[in-house]
C-alpha positions in Angstrom: 0.0 0.0 0.0 1.1 3.6 -0.4 0.3 7.0 -1.8 0.5 8.2 -5.4 1.2 11.6 -6.8 1.2 13.2 -10.3 -1.7 14.4 -12.4 -3.9 13.1 -9.5 -3.3 12.2 -5.8 -4.6 9.3 -3.8 -4.1 5.9 -2.3 -2.6 2.9 -4.1 -3.2 -0.8 -3.2 -1.3 -3.6 -4.9 -2.6 -7.2 -4.3 -0.4 -9.9 -5.8 -0.3 -13.7 -5.5 2.8 -15.6 -6.3 2.5 -18.2 -9.1 4.9 -20.5 -10.8 5.4 -18.0 -13.5 5.6 -14.8 -11.5 3.2 -12.5 -9.6 -0.4 -12.0 -10.6 -3.1 -9.7 -9.2 -4.2 -6.1 -9.6 -3.4 -2.6 -8.6 -6.1 -0.1 -7.5 -5.9 3.7 -7.4 -8.4 5.6 -5.3 -8.4 9.3 -6.0 -8.5 11.8 -3.1 -11.1 13.7 -5.2 -14.2 11.6 -4.7 -15.7 13.3 -7.8 -13.2 11.3 -9.9 -13.4 7.6 -10.6 -10.9 5.1 -9.3 -8.6 3.1 -11.5 -7.8 -0.6 -11.7 -5.3 -2.6 -13.7 -4.4 -6.3 -13.9 -0.8 -7.0 -13.1 1.4 -9.9 -14.3 4.9 -9.3 -13.0 8.0 -11.4 -13.6 9.4 -13.2 -10.6 13.1 -12.9 -11.1 13.4 -9.3 -12.3 13.9 -6.3 -10.0 13.0 -3.8 -12.8 10.5 -4.3 -15.6 8.0 -2.5 -17.9 4.3 -3.2 -18.3 1.6 -1.9 -20.6 -1.8 -2.5 -19.1 -5.4 -1.8 -20.0 -7.3 0.2 -17.4 -10.7 -0.3 -15.9 -12.7 2.3 -14.0 -14.0 2.0 -10.4 -17.3 3.7 -9.9 -18.6 5.4 -6.8 -19.3 2.0 -5.3 -15.8 0.9 -6.2 -17.3 -1.6 -8.7 -15.2 -2.5 -11.7 -16.5 -1.4 -15.1 -15.6 -0.4 -18.6 -15.6 3.4 -18.9 -18.5 3.7 -21.3 -20.7 2.0 -18.7 -20.0 4.4 -15.9 -19.0 7.6 -17.7 -22.4 9.2 -17.0 -21.5 9.2 -13.3 -18.6 11.6 -14.0 -19.7 14.3 -16.5 -16.8 16.1 -18.2 -14.2 13.5 -17.1 -11.9 11.8 -19.6 -10.7 8.4 -18.6 -7.6 6.7 -20.1 -7.7 3.3 -21.8 -4.2 2.1 -21.0 -1.0 3.0 -19.2 2.8 2.3 -19.7 4.5 1.7 -16.4 8.0 1.2 -15.0 8.5 -0.9 -11.9 11.4 -1.2 -9.5 11.5 -3.7 -6.6 13.8 -2.6 -3.7 13.6 -5.1 -0.8 10.1 -4.8 0.6 9.3 -1.7 -1.4 8.1 -1.2 -5.0 8.5 2.0 -6.9 6.3 2.5 -9.9 5.6 5.4 -12.3 3.3 5.5 -15.3 2.0 7.5 -18.2 -1.5 6.9 -19.7 -2.6 7.2 -23.3 -4.2 10.6 -22.6 -0.9 12.0 -21.1 -1.7 11.8 -17.4 1.2 10.7 -15.2 1.8 9.4 -11.7 4.2 7.7 -9.4 3.9 5.7 -6.2 6.0 4.1 -3.6 4.3 0.9 -2.2 5.4 -0.7 1.0 4.9 -4.4 1.6 2.8 -5.3 4.7 4.7 -5.9 8.0 1.9 -8.1 9.4 4.4 -11.0 9.7 6.3 -9.0 12.3 5.5 -9.4 16.1 2.6 -7.6 17.5 3.4 -4.1 18.9 0.3 -3.9 21.1 1.2 -4.4 24.8 -1.0 -5.1 27.8 -1.4 -2.2 30.4 -0.2 -4.5 33.2 0.7 -8.1 34.0 -2.5 -10.0 34.4 -3.4 -13.1 36.5 -6.3 -15.4 35.7 -8.2 -13.8 38.6 -7.5 -10.3 37.2 -8.9 -11.4 33.8 -12.0 -12.9 35.4 -12.6 -9.7 37.3 -12.2 -7.6 34.2 -14.4 -9.9 32.1 -17.4 -9.7 34.3 -17.1 -5.9 34.8 -17.4 -5.1 31.0 -20.6 -3.8 29.4 -22.3 -6.9 27.9 -22.1 -7.1 24.0 -20.2 -3.9 23.7 -16.9 -5.7 23.2 -15.9 -8.8 21.2 -12.9 -11.0 22.1 -10.4 -13.2 20.4 -7.9 -15.7 21.9 -4.5 -16.5 20.3 -2.0 -19.0 21.7 1.0 -16.7 21.2 1.1 -13.2 22.5 3.6 -12.1 19.8 1.2 -12.9 16.9 -0.5 -10.0 15.2 -4.2 -10.0 14.3 -4.1 -11.4 10.8 -6.7 -13.4 8.7 -6.0 -17.0 7.7 -6.2 -15.9 4.1 -3.4 -13.4 4.5 -1.3 -15.7 6.7 -1.0 -18.1 3.7 0.8 -15.3 1.8 -2.0 -14.7 -0.6 -3.3 -11.2 -1.3 -5.4 -11.2 -4.6 -8.9 -11.0 -3.2 -10.6 -10.8 -6.7 -9.1 -14.2 -7.4 -10.4 -15.5 -4.1 -13.9 -14.2 -4.8 -14.1 -15.3 -8.5 -12.2 -18.7 -8.2 -11.9 -20.0 -4.7 -15.5 -19.3 -3.5 -17.3 -20.7 -6.5 -15.1 -23.9 -6.4 -15.8 -24.3 -2.7 -19.5 -23.8 -3.2 -19.5 -26.4 -6.0 -17.6 -29.0 -4.0 -19.5 -28.5 -0.7 -23.0 -28.3 -2.2 -23.4 -32.1 -1.7 -22.4 -31.8 2.0 -24.7 -28.9 3.1 -28.4 -29.1 3.4 -28.7 -25.4 2.7 -27.9 -24.4 -0.9 -26.1 -21.1 -0.8 -26.9 -18.4 -3.2 -23.6 -16.5 -3.4 -25.3 -13.6 -5.2 -27.3 -12.8 -2.0 -25.0 -10.8 0.4 -26.6 -12.5 3.5 -26.0 -16.0 2.1 -22.6 -15.1 0.8 -21.5 -13.9 4.2 -23.0 -17.1 5.8 -21.0 -19.3 3.4 -17.8 -17.4 4.1 -18.4 -17.9 7.9 -19.2 -21.6 7.4 -16.0 -22.4 5.5 -14.0 -20.3 7.9 -15.2 -22.3 10.9 -14.2 -25.5 9.1 -10.6 -24.4 8.4 -10.6 -22.9 4.9 -8.5 -19.7 4.7 -10.7 -16.6 4.3 -10.4 -12.9 4.9 -12.6 -13.3 8.0 -11.3 -13.3 11.5 -13.2 -15.2 14.2 -14.3 -13.4 17.4 -16.7 -14.2 20.2 -19.0 -12.2 22.5 -17.6 -14.3 25.5 -14.2 -13.4 27.0 -14.2 -16.9 28.5 -14.7 -18.6 25.2 -11.8 -16.4 23.9 -9.7 -17.7 26.8 -10.5 -21.3 25.8 -9.3 -20.7 22.2 -6.1 -19.0 23.5 -5.2 -22.1 25.6 -6.8 -24.8 23.4 -3.7 -25.8 21.4 -1.1 -25.2 24.1 0.5 -28.5 25.1 2.7 -29.2 28.1 5.9 -29.7 26.0 5.4 -26.1 24.5 5.1 -24.3 27.9 7.8 -22.3 29.5 7.9 -19.2 31.8 8.3 -16.9 28.8 5.3 -18.2 26.9 2.1 -16.1 27.1 -1.2 -16.4 25.4 -3.1 -13.3 24.3 -6.8 -12.3 24.5 -7.8 -9.4 22.3 -10.6 -7.1 23.5 -12.2 -5.0 20.7 -14.7 -2.2 21.3 -17.1 -3.2 18.6 -19.8 -0.7 19.5 -17.5 2.3 19.2 -15.9 1.1 16.1 -19.1 0.6 14.1 -20.3 4.0 15.4 -17.2 5.7 14.1 -16.5 3.9 10.8 -18.6 2.7 7.9 -19.0 -1.1 7.9 -18.5 -2.7 4.5 -19.3 -6.3 3.5 -17.2 -6.0 0.3 -13.7 -7.4 -0.1 -12.5 -6.2 -3.5 -12.1 -3.8 -5.1 -12.5 -1.6 -2.0 -10.7 1.0 0.1 -9.0 -0.5 3.1 -11.6 -1.4 5.8 -12.1 -3.6 8.9 -15.8 -4.4 9.3 -18.0 -6.6 11.5 -19.9 -9.4 10.0 -22.7 -11.0 12.1 -23.3 -13.9 9.8 -26.4 -16.2 9.6 -25.8 -19.7 10.9 -26.9 -21.7 7.8 -25.5 -25.3 8.4 -23.0 -23.8 10.9 -23.6 -25.6 14.2 -20.6 -24.0 15.8 -21.7 -20.4 15.4 -24.2 -20.2 18.3 -22.4 -22.3 21.0 -19.2 -20.3 20.3 -21.2 -17.0 20.6 -19.3 -16.3 17.4 -19.1 -13.1 15.3 -16.6 -12.3 12.5 -14.7 -9.4 11.1 -14.1 -9.1 7.4 -11.2 -7.1 5.9 -9.1 -6.5 2.9 -6.2 -5.4 5.1 -3.3 -7.7 5.9 -1.9 -5.7 8.8 -5.1 -5.4 10.9 -3.3 -4.1 14.0 -1.5 -1.4 12.0 -4.8 -0.3 10.5 -6.7 -0.1 13.8 -3.7 1.7 15.5 -3.8 4.3 12.7 -7.5 4.9 13.3 -6.9 5.1 17.1 -4.4 7.9 16.5 -6.8 9.7 14.1 -9.7 9.5 16.5 -7.8 9.8 19.8 -9.7 6.7 21.0 -8.8 3.2 22.1 -10.6 0.4 20.2 -8.2 -2.5 20.7 -6.7 -3.8 24.0 -4.7 -6.9 24.8 -4.5 -9.1 27.8 -1.6 -11.6 28.1 -1.8 -14.6 30.4 0.9 -17.2 31.3 0.7 -20.3 29.2 1.9 -22.2 32.4 -1.5 -21.9 34.0 -3.2 -23.8 31.1 -4.3 -26.8 33.2 -6.1 -24.7 35.9 -7.7 -22.4 33.3 -9.0 -25.3 31.2 -10.4 -27.1 34.3 -12.2 -24.0 35.4 -13.6 -23.3 31.9 -14.8 -26.9 31.8 -16.8 -26.3 35.0 -18.3 -23.3 33.2 -19.5 -25.6 30.4 -16.9 -24.3 28.0 -15.4 -27.5 26.4 -14.6 -28.9 23.0 -17.8 -30.9 23.2 -19.9 -27.8 23.7 -18.1 -25.6 21.3 -17.7 -28.1 18.5 -21.0 -30.1 18.4 -20.4 -33.6 16.9 -17.9 -36.5 17.0 -14.8 -34.4 16.7 -15.7 -32.1 19.6 -16.7 -35.0 21.9 -13.4 -36.9 21.2 -11.4 -33.7 21.8 -13.2 -33.1 25.1 -12.4 -36.6 26.4 -8.8 -36.4 25.1 -8.4 -33.3 27.2 -9.8 -35.1 30.2 -7.8 -38.4 30.0 -4.6 -37.5 28.3 -2.0 -35.1 29.7 -0.5 -33.8 26.4 
């Protein structure tokens, strides 16, 4: 991501997936002047060259950031001339890309795009050192349903969707290839037949495959701080525990966030966003017992994005609580007494077996 300058000014987003032949994806330009259309171009970049030239056809992005040929949307922008193509020069310098271009109508621009740093350790820190009793006291004092929670087994991990953790970035490819293929292959396994053209059913389908392990641009949250604690400790095993290992529970002020920022259910093309998705539970038996709710985003570095908004608004949306991994046994036993077990959270054979494994095997 980065800024571009030239004949126009705005924000540039480059989403590329690595392939055997090189890098494929798209670049999107969103003009600061909202009375002008955005621009999109497909990118096919060589893998082994640090400098290269591209000539690319251009598509327009309308006021809803939908892709279209210029004749189809020109009426939205009276008096505007839109280019058909651009010649561009690219230079890769470490984790940075420099690009400049000239279009067929003579407009020019240049941008410096910085690769996401979401793979780096989290820079959020807890306000103090928490004990399990501290956490319970805080949890029951919070305003119900204002906050959502997420547990992660390592306090150094940033918030990042499963999709982005795989190294992929091209969300248009995900929408146009992955999701239809998933729907086709899963249609015989679900009693509900998902209409992906319906936004409600599309969101429910994303949530379903997310809960069954498919990498999506969704992030799982829960309304329950104690269920979040379960997921933080769930995969910790005795052999992995030492005094320096902490799990992390994220506390996010959902209510204030949705008040301050527009919530989008669109992945691409789109300006960067982090939005809440309260999906329907079609064929998703895990959604209700986990008190689950999702976020949907086209941003790789979620923490960096939220932190930037915190600085802009002078508000705190995201907090973190770190707990020692060494107390796992006591925490899991107490959560079990609360009814928070694999059997209750994952209805079915797998959840029942995991619950009994937790009881009878000290792993």
